[in-house]
C-alpha positions as CSV (number, residue, x, y, z in Angstrom):
1,X,32.5,104.0,-131.7
2,X,30.5,107.0,-133.5
3,X,32.6,109.7,-132.2
4,X,35.9,107.5,-133.9
5,X,33.9,107.7,-137.0
6,X,33.6,111.5,-137.0
7,X,37.1,112.6,-135.9
8,X,39.4,109.7,-136.0
9,X,41.3,110.1,-139.3
10,X,42.2,107.0,-140.1
11,X,43.7,108.4,-143.5
12,X,46.6,109.8,-141.8
13,X,47.0,106.6,-139.7
14,X,47.2,104.2,-142.9
15,X,49.5,106.6,-144.7
16,X,51.7,106.4,-142.1
17,X,52.1,102.9,-142.1
18,X,52.3,102.2,-145.7
19,X,55.4,105.4,-146.3
20,X,57.2,103.0,-143.2
21,X,56.9,99.7,-145.7
22,X,59.0,99.5,-148.3
23,X,57.1,98.2,-150.9
24,X,58.5,94.8,-153.1
25,X,56.4,94.9,-155.7
26,X,52.8,93.8,-156.0
27,X,53.3,92.0,-152.6
28,X,49.9,92.1,-150.4
29,X,50.4,94.0,-147.3
30,X,47.7,93.1,-144.4
31,X,47.1,94.8,-141.8
32,X,45.1,93.9,-138.7
33,X,42.7,96.1,-136.9
34,X,40.5,95.1,-133.6
35,X,38.1,97.8,-132.4
36,X,37.4,98.1,-128.5
37,X,34.0,98.7,-127.5
38,X,34.0,98.1,-123.7
39,X,33.5,101.5,-123.2
40,X,31.1,102.8,-125.6
41,X,28.7,103.2,-123.1
42,X,30.6,105.5,-121.8
43,X,30.2,108.0,-124.5
44,X,27.1,109.5,-123.3
45,X,28.4,110.7,-120.4
46,X,31.9,112.1,-121.0
47,X,32.6,115.3,-122.5
48,X,35.6,114.4,-123.7
49,X,35.2,111.1,-125.1
50,X,37.9,111.2,-128.0
51,X,40.9,112.6,-125.7
52,X,39.5,110.7,-122.8
53,X,39.1,107.5,-123.8
54,X,42.2,106.8,-125.9
55,X,44.0,107.9,-122.7
56,X,42.1,105.4,-120.3
57,X,43.2,102.6,-123.0
58,X,47.4,104.1,-123.3
59,X,46.9,104.2,-119.4
60,X,46.1,100.9,-119.1
61,X,49.0,99.0,-122.1
62,X,51.6,101.5,-120.2
63,X,51.0,100.0,-116.7
64,X,51.0,97.0,-118.1
65,X,54.9,97.3,-119.5
66,X,56.0,99.2,-116.5
67,X,54.5,97.7,-113.6
68,X,57.4,98.4,-110.7
69,X,59.3,99.4,-112.8
70,X,60.5,101.8,-109.8
71,X,60.6,98.2,-107.3
72,X,63.6,99.8,-105.5
73,X,62.2,103.3,-105.0
74,X,60.8,104.4,-101.3
75,X,57.8,102.3,-100.4
76,X,56.4,105.5,-99.8
77,X,56.6,107.1,-102.9
78,X,55.4,104.2,-104.9
79,X,55.8,104.1,-108.4
80,X,55.9,106.2,-111.1
81,X,53.1,105.2,-112.5
82,X,51.2,104.6,-109.5
83,X,51.5,108.1,-109.1
84,X,49.3,109.5,-112.0
85,X,45.9,109.7,-112.7
86,X,43.9,109.5,-115.4
87,X,40.5,112.3,-115.3
88,X,37.3,111.7,-117.3
89,X,35.5,114.2,-117.8
90,X,31.6,114.1,-117.5
91,X,28.5,116.0,-118.4
92,X,27.5,118.2,-115.8
93,X,24.1,116.9,-116.7
94,X,25.1,113.5,-115.2
95,X,23.4,111.5,-111.9
96,X,25.0,110.0,-109.5
97,X,23.8,106.3,-110.3
98,X,25.3,106.9,-113.5
99,X,28.4,107.8,-111.9
100,X,28.0,104.3,-110.3
101,X,28.2,102.6,-113.1
102,X,31.2,104.1,-114.3
103,X,33.0,103.4,-111.2
104,X,31.9,99.8,-111.7
105,X,32.5,99.4,-115.3
106,X,36.6,100.5,-115.2
107,X,37.3,97.8,-112.5
108,X,34.9,94.9,-114.4
109,X,38.0,96.1,-117.3
110,X,40.5,96.6,-115.7
111,X,41.0,94.9,-112.8
112,X,43.8,96.1,-111.5
113,X,43.2,99.9,-111.6
114,X,41.4,102.1,-108.6
115,X,38.9,105.0,-109.6
116,X,37.4,107.6,-107.2
117,X,35.4,110.9,-108.0
118,X,36.6,113.9,-108.0
119,X,34.4,117.4,-107.9
120,X,34.6,121.0,-109.0
121,X,37.3,120.3,-111.8
122,X,37.7,123.3,-114.2
123,X,37.7,123.1,-117.5
124,X,37.3,124.6,-121.6
125,X,34.3,124.2,-123.8
126,X,36.7,123.2,-126.5
127,X,38.0,120.3,-124.3
128,X,41.9,121.9,-124.4
129,X,44.3,119.6,-122.2
130,X,45.4,122.5,-120.1
131,X,42.7,123.4,-118.1
132,X,44.1,126.2,-116.3
133,X,42.2,129.2,-115.8
134,X,39.6,127.6,-117.2
135,X,35.6,128.7,-115.8
136,X,34.0,126.0,-116.2
137,X,33.7,122.9,-113.5
138,X,32.4,119.7,-113.5
139,X,32.7,116.4,-111.5
140,X,35.3,113.7,-112.9
141,X,36.2,110.0,-112.1
142,X,39.9,109.8,-111.5
143,X,41.7,106.0,-112.7
144,X,45.0,105.1,-111.7
145,X,46.7,101.7,-110.6
146,X,45.8,100.1,-107.4
147,X,48.5,100.4,-104.5
148,X,47.1,96.1,-103.8
149,X,47.8,95.5,-108.0
150,X,51.5,97.3,-107.2
151,X,52.4,95.4,-104.2
152,X,51.4,92.0,-105.6
153,X,53.1,92.6,-108.8
154,X,56.5,93.5,-106.7
155,X,56.3,90.2,-104.3
156,X,55.9,88.3,-107.8
157,X,58.7,89.8,-109.2
158,X,61.1,89.3,-106.4
159,X,59.6,85.9,-105.8
160,X,61.0,84.6,-109.3
161,X,64.1,86.6,-108.7
162,X,64.5,84.7,-105.3
163,X,64.3,81.4,-107.3
164,X,66.8,82.7,-110.4
165,X,69.2,83.2,-107.4
166,X,68.4,80.0,-106.2
167,X,69.2,78.0,-108.8
168,X,72.4,80.0,-110.0
169,X,73.9,79.0,-106.6
170,X,72.8,75.3,-106.9
171,X,74.3,75.5,-110.5
172,X,77.2,77.4,-109.4
173,X,78.5,76.2,-106.4
174,X,79.9,72.8,-105.4
175,X,77.1,73.3,-102.1
176,X,75.8,69.5,-101.2
177,X,72.3,69.5,-101.9
178,X,71.4,65.7,-100.3
179,X,69.4,68.2,-97.8
180,X,66.4,66.1,-97.7
181,X,66.2,62.8,-95.4
182,X,64.3,59.4,-97.1
183,X,62.5,57.2,-94.3
184,X,59.7,54.7,-94.0
185,X,56.5,55.8,-92.0
186,X,54.8,53.0,-90.1
187,X,51.5,53.8,-88.6
188,X,48.5,52.7,-87.6
189,X,45.2,53.7,-87.4
190,X,45.6,56.3,-88.8
191,X,43.9,58.6,-91.8
192,X,46.1,60.7,-94.2
193,X,45.7,64.0,-92.1
194,X,45.7,63.2,-89.5
195,X,49.4,61.7,-89.8
196,X,50.7,64.5,-91.6
197,X,50.0,66.8,-88.3
198,X,51.3,64.2,-85.9
199,X,54.4,64.9,-88.8
200,X,54.4,68.4,-88.4
201,X,54.1,68.7,-84.6
202,X,57.0,66.0,-84.0
203,X,59.2,67.4,-86.5
204,X,58.2,70.9,-86.0
205,X,58.0,71.8,-89.7
206,X,55.6,72.6,-92.4
207,X,53.0,70.3,-94.4
208,X,54.6,71.4,-97.6
209,X,58.4,69.8,-96.0
210,X,56.4,66.1,-95.7
211,X,56.6,64.0,-99.3
212,X,54.5,61.3,-99.6
213,X,53.9,59.3,-102.5
214,X,50.3,57.9,-101.7
215,X,47.5,57.4,-99.1
216,X,47.6,54.5,-97.1
217,X,44.1,52.7,-95.3
218,X,43.4,53.8,-91.9
219,X,42.4,50.6,-90.4
220,X,45.6,49.0,-90.5
221,X,49.3,48.6,-90.1
222,X,50.9,50.5,-92.9
223,X,54.6,51.1,-94.4
224,X,55.0,53.6,-96.6
225,X,58.1,55.7,-98.0
226,X,58.4,60.1,-97.1
227,X,60.9,62.8,-97.6
228,X,61.6,65.2,-95.4
229,X,62.6,68.2,-96.5
230,X,65.5,70.0,-95.2
231,X,65.7,67.9,-92.1
232,X,68.5,65.7,-90.7
233,X,67.8,62.1,-89.9
234,X,69.1,62.4,-86.3
235,X,66.4,65.0,-86.5
236,X,64.2,63.0,-87.1
237,X,65.2,60.3,-85.3
238,X,64.6,61.8,-82.0
239,X,61.0,62.6,-83.2
240,X,60.0,59.2,-82.4
241,X,59.8,60.0,-78.9
242,X,56.9,62.3,-79.8
243,X,55.4,60.1,-82.4
244,X,55.7,56.9,-80.6
245,X,53.1,57.7,-78.6
246,X,50.5,58.4,-81.4
247,X,51.3,54.9,-83.1
248,X,53.9,56.6,-85.6
249,X,57.3,55.7,-86.0
250,X,60.3,56.6,-88.2
251,X,63.0,54.5,-89.8
252,X,65.5,53.3,-92.4
253,X,66.7,56.7,-92.6
254,X,69.1,57.9,-95.3
255,X,70.1,61.5,-97.3
256,X,68.2,61.8,-100.6
257,X,67.7,65.1,-103.1
258,X,64.5,64.5,-104.0
259,X,60.9,65.1,-102.3
260,X,58.5,62.5,-102.7
261,X,54.5,63.6,-104.3
262,X,51.6,61.3,-105.4
263,X,53.1,60.7,-109.1
264,X,56.2,58.8,-107.2
265,X,53.9,55.6,-106.4
266,X,54.6,52.7,-107.5
267,X,51.4,50.9,-106.1
268,X,51.1,48.8,-103.1
269,X,51.1,45.1,-101.4
270,X,49.2,44.1,-98.8
271,X,49.7,41.2,-95.8
272,X,45.6,40.6,-94.7
273,X,45.3,38.8,-91.4
274,X,42.5,36.8,-90.4
275,X,41.3,36.1,-87.1
276,X,38.6,34.2,-85.9
277,X,37.3,32.8,-89.2
278,X,33.4,31.5,-89.2
279,X,31.3,30.8,-92.3
280,X,28.3,30.7,-92.8
281,X,26.3,26.8,-91.9
282,X,22.7,26.1,-93.6
283,X,20.6,23.8,-91.8
284,X,16.7,22.7,-92.4
285,X,14.9,22.5,-89.0
286,X,12.3,19.3,-88.3
287,X,10.0,21.9,-89.6
288,X,11.5,21.9,-93.4
289,X,12.5,25.3,-92.7
290,X,16.0,26.7,-94.1
291,X,18.4,28.5,-91.0
292,X,21.7,29.5,-90.9
293,X,24.2,29.9,-88.2
294,X,28.1,30.3,-88.1
295,X,30.5,27.6,-87.7
296,X,34.3,28.0,-86.6
297,X,36.2,27.9,-90.2
298,X,38.3,24.5,-91.0
299,X,41.7,24.8,-92.9
300,X,40.4,22.7,-95.8
301,X,37.7,25.2,-96.2
302,X,39.8,27.8,-96.0
303,X,41.5,26.2,-99.0
304,X,39.0,25.4,-101.4
305,X,37.6,28.6,-101.2
306,X,41.4,29.9,-102.0
307,X,41.1,27.7,-105.1
308,X,37.9,28.9,-106.2
309,X,39.3,32.3,-106.4
310,X,42.0,32.1,-108.3
311,X,40.6,29.8,-110.9
312,X,37.0,32.0,-111.2
313,X,38.3,35.2,-109.6
314,X,36.6,37.2,-106.6
315,X,33.5,40.0,-106.7
316,X,35.0,43.6,-106.2
317,X,33.1,44.8,-103.0
318,X,33.1,48.3,-102.6
319,X,32.6,49.4,-98.2
320,X,31.8,52.7,-96.6
321,X,35.5,54.2,-97.6
322,X,34.6,53.9,-101.3
323,X,30.8,54.6,-100.9
324,X,30.1,56.4,-98.0
325,X,28.4,55.2,-94.7
326,X,25.5,52.2,-95.1
327,X,22.0,52.2,-94.2
328,X,18.5,53.2,-96.3
329,X,18.0,56.5,-98.0
330,X,15.1,57.6,-95.4
331,X,18.3,57.5,-92.3
332,X,21.4,58.6,-94.2
333,X,20.3,60.8,-97.4
334,X,22.0,61.1,-100.2
335,X,23.6,57.9,-100.9
336,X,26.9,57.9,-103.1
337,X,25.8,55.3,-104.6
338,X,22.7,57.1,-105.4
339,X,24.7,59.2,-107.4
340,X,26.9,56.8,-109.3
341,X,23.7,54.8,-110.7
342,X,22.1,58.0,-112.0
343,X,25.7,59.5,-113.1
344,X,25.7,55.6,-115.2
345,X,22.0,56.0,-116.8
346,X,22.9,59.6,-118.0
347,X,20.8,61.2,-115.9
348,X,22.9,64.2,-115.0
349,X,20.5,66.7,-113.5
350,X,19.5,63.9,-110.8
351,X,23.1,63.3,-109.7
352,X,23.3,66.6,-109.5
353,X,19.8,67.1,-107.0
354,X,21.0,64.4,-105.7
355,X,24.3,66.3,-104.2
356,X,22.4,69.9,-103.5
357,X,19.5,67.5,-101.4
358,X,23.2,66.2,-99.5
359,X,22.8,63.4,-95.9
360,X,20.9,64.0,-93.3
361,X,24.0,63.7,-91.1
C-alpha cells in the first residue's frame, strides 16, 4: 500500500531480525514477506490507515488463535475477544454509499466478523491512540468477532471434546461394545428411501442408526443385510408387527460391533422366476405378407435360447430404471438417453442445454 512505503520503517524490522539470528559465516538466510493488499481500496476513506488497518489484521490473527478461550464463562458475558471492538476512523467527507462498500468488503475477507457504524466519534487531528478530550468528531466503522461465529466454534470444540472423551472411555474400560444388531431385511415393492422410512417408524430410531450396504430393486422380493445401531435384537424383532403389514420383515438377528455402509457391498445374487412365457412366431399369410404372433413357449425353445446365451452372450439392455421414462421427445421432453448420447460425442454444451431444458412432466 502507498502508506506502507511512506510510514512503515522496514529498516528497523530487518535490523531486529538480523540481530536475533546468529549468523553462521557466509550462510545465506532468506526472509519471506507477504504483502496483504485486500483493504487497499479503504485507504482513501480512512483518517489513520497506517494505524487502523494493521489493527484490523492483528485482530483477525488474534481471534484465530483465541476463539472461545473463555468458553466456560457465563454465556451472557461472552468471550473476551467478543467484547473488543476495532474502530476504523473515516474521513468526515466519506459518504454513506462508501460506508456500505466498507461494510460489504470486511465480511468478505473475514467472514466471522461483523461491522457496524458508530457516529460522533472524537479524535485528535494527529491520530493519537487516546482520543479523550478531542474536539473533532467523525464516523467510524466498528469491527468485532460475531456472536454466531463464537457459538459455532464453541459447538465444534464441545463436539470434539465429546468424541475424545468417548474414545477414551471405549479404550480404557471393559464395556461390551457389541451394541449393534446385524439382521436380514426382506422387502417387496419398496424402493430404498421408502424402506428406510418404514424402518425408522417401526424401530423408532433415526435414519443414521440404519446401515445398509446397497440399494435393491423395487419390483422384486429382496434380501439384504442391515445393521441397527444401539438397537437390541428383541427390539428389532418386536418391530416386525409393524413392518410385516408393509411387506417388510427382519430376521436372523445377532449382536455385532460394526455398522454397514455403501462400501461394504460385495455384490448381488439373483434368482429370476419367469412366468407365462410366450415367444414370437413369424407367419406368412395367403397374400405373402409376413406377420407376427405370440405362441406358448416350449421348454425346448427355452433350452435352445439359454445355450445361445452361453455361447454368444447377451445384449445388455437398459430400461426405465437407468435411462428414464420411455417415449418420444415430443411427449416426455428431455430424455436421459439424449443427454448421454451428446456426452459420448463430446458435445457437453449440448448436454447442459438439455439438462437446463428439463422434462415435460
